[in-house]
N, C-alpha and C positions, 0 to 999 in steps of 0.2 A: 293868550294863544294856547297855552297848555290846557286851560279849562275848556276851551272850544273843542280841542281834539278829543278830550275825554267825553264831552257831551255827545259829539258825533259818533264816537265809538259805541257809546251806550245805546244811542238810537238805532244804530245798525244791528246790534245784538238783539234788540227788542223786535225789530222787523223780521229778522231771521227766525226768531222764536215763534212769532205769530204765523209766519209762513209754514213752519214745521208743524205747528198746531193745526193749521187749516188742512195741510196735506194728510195729517193723521186722521182727520175727521171725514175725508173724502170716502164715499162708499160707492162701489161700482159692482156691476154684475155683467158677466159675459155669457151670451147665449148664441146658439146656432139656429137659424131659421131655414125653412125650405118651402118651395112652392112649385106646383106643376100645373100645366095647361095642356089640353088635348087639341089636336088639329087633324083635320081630315086629309089623308094622303092624296096626292095628285100626280104621282109619278112612280115608276117601278124600275128596278134594275135586276139583272141576272147574269149568269155566266154560262157560256157555251163552250164545251170542250170536245175536241176531236182527237182520237188516238188510233193510229194505224200501224200494223206490223207487217213487214215484208222481208224478203231474203236480203235485200240491200238497203242501205240508208237512203239512197236516191229514190228507190221505188216507194219506200214508206213515206218519204217527204212528199213525193208527187201525189200519192193517194190522199194524204192529209190536206195538202193544198187544194186539191180538187173539191174535197168535201167542205172545207172552210169557205171556199169561193162560192159554193151554193148557199151556204148559210148567209154570207154577206149579201148575195144577190136577193134572197128572199127579204131580208131586213130592209135593204135600201130601196129596192124597186117595188116590192109589193106593199110595204108598210111605211115607206118614206122616212126611215130612220136616217138622220144625217150623219156624216162622217165624224163630227165632234162627239156624237153619242155612241160611237163604236171604237173600242180600244183593244188592241192586242195586249194581253196581260201575261202571256207565257208562250214559249216556243222551245221545245226540248227534243234532242236526238240522243238515243241511248240504246245499247244492246239489251235484249230481253232474255232472261235465263229461266230455266226451270230445274228442279232437282229430281232425278230419276235414280232410284236405288242409291241415294246418297251422293250421286255424281251430278255436277253442274252441267247442264245441257243448254246450248245456245238455241233459242227458238227463232230468233230473227232480230232485225233492227227495227226500233220503234220510233215513230215521229209523233209528237204530242203538241197540240196548239190549243190555246184558249182565248176567248174573246169576251170582253165585258160589254154589256148592252144596257143602255138607258132607254126607257119607254116613257115618253112624256104625255101620252094619251092612254089612261088606264083602260079605256074601252078596247084598246088593241092588245092588251096583255094576253088574255086567253086565246084569241085567234092566232097571235104570233107563236105561242107555245104549241098550239095544235099544228100549225103549219110546219114548224121546225121539227116536230116529233115524227114527221113523215120521212125524215132523213135517218137512215139506219146507222147505228154505231156512234151516236153523239150523246153527250151528257149535258143536261140542263140543270144547273144548281144555283145555290145562293140567291134564290128569288126573294126580294125584299121590297117593301113599299116605303115611300118617303114623301116629303113635301118640298117643293122647289124653294119656297121662301118661308123661313121660320123666324125671321127677325121680329115680327110683331109679337108672336107668342113667347119668344125668348124674353122680350122686355116685360111682358105680363108676368112671366114666371119670376123674374127678379123682384118685381114689386110685391108679389105675393110672399116671397121669401122674407123680404124686409118686414112686411106686416106681421108675419108669423113670429119673427124674432122680437118685435116690439110687444106683441101679445104675451109672449112667454115672460119677458122682462116685467111687464105689468102684473102678471100673476104672482111672480116671486116677490116683487116689491110690496104688493098689497098684503101678502101673507106676513111680511116682515114689518108692516106698519109704515112703509116708506112710499115715496112717489118717484116715478121715472121722470127725470128732468130732460134727458136727451142723449143722443149717442156721442161717445168720445172717440171711438174708432170703428171703422167699418171695413171688413175684409171680404171681398167678393170671393165666393167659392166657384165651383165648377158649374157650367151650364151644359146639360146633356140632353140628347134626344134619342129616343128608342124607336127604331124602325121595325115594323113587323116583318118577320121572315115567314114566308108562306110556302106551302108545298101543294102543288096542284093535286086535286082529288084523283084525277085520271088523265093519262096522256095517251094520245092516239099512237098505236104501235106502227101504223102505216096509213097512207092516204086511203087505201081500200077499206081498212078497218074503220076509219073515221066516217067514211060514207055509209058503212053498214050499220053503225051503232051510234045513237045520239049520246050514249054514255061516254063516248071517247073524248068528248069535248072537255078541255081543261076548265076547272072552276076553282074559285078561291073565295075566302072571306076577308075583306079588307080590314075592317076595324079602324080605330083611331090611333094616331101616334101621340106619344106623351113627351112633352118638353119639360124638364125640371131644372131648377136653379137652387143654389144654397148660398148662405151668407153668414158670417160670424160678426157679431156686434157687441161692443162693450158700452154699456149705458151708465150714466151718472145717476145716482140715487140721492134724493134729499128727504 
């Protein structure tokens, strides 16, 4: 029995030594891959802001409400923008001051409202901006283009990122006289998309000006959107 225990202990020690030796011989390489795909935009978004100042808060708010109601009417009735694509993103009331000879002077009470707009038909974007610009005292900002469904190009970007990581590993392995056997670990990185922010070349100052000059029409250059993905991979080398 004693001889059996000694033999078993020797076998266990030998196995452990072999495993340690195998682990010591394991060669790995860790690389980061990236991939990007372009997609044509099919929608746009922008923000409309209204700011009015009056003697009282109620007067300022009433003026801002009236102007924002006209914005909403144009978008919903003339361009069929649905309620789900119109979102109030800000509503503020505050006193407005100025400084005269170092003294703070109250100019009046200010009401500020902002509305986020999604346009799902890009052909309507320039006409919408032209139409809204006929309303005096509003601000149109943060105009950007995007794509409604980016799932397919996101998947393509991930595949390209993995292919890039594998190609890098093969380059290093080949230079070292080794061969890439396969991935040991895969860590997905970020998937990002970059929407184009655009600025209209010209905006109509008023409806009359728009009628007088064809240059008053808003125009823009869409371009493509880029979707990118990254991945970190550790490969086994033999």
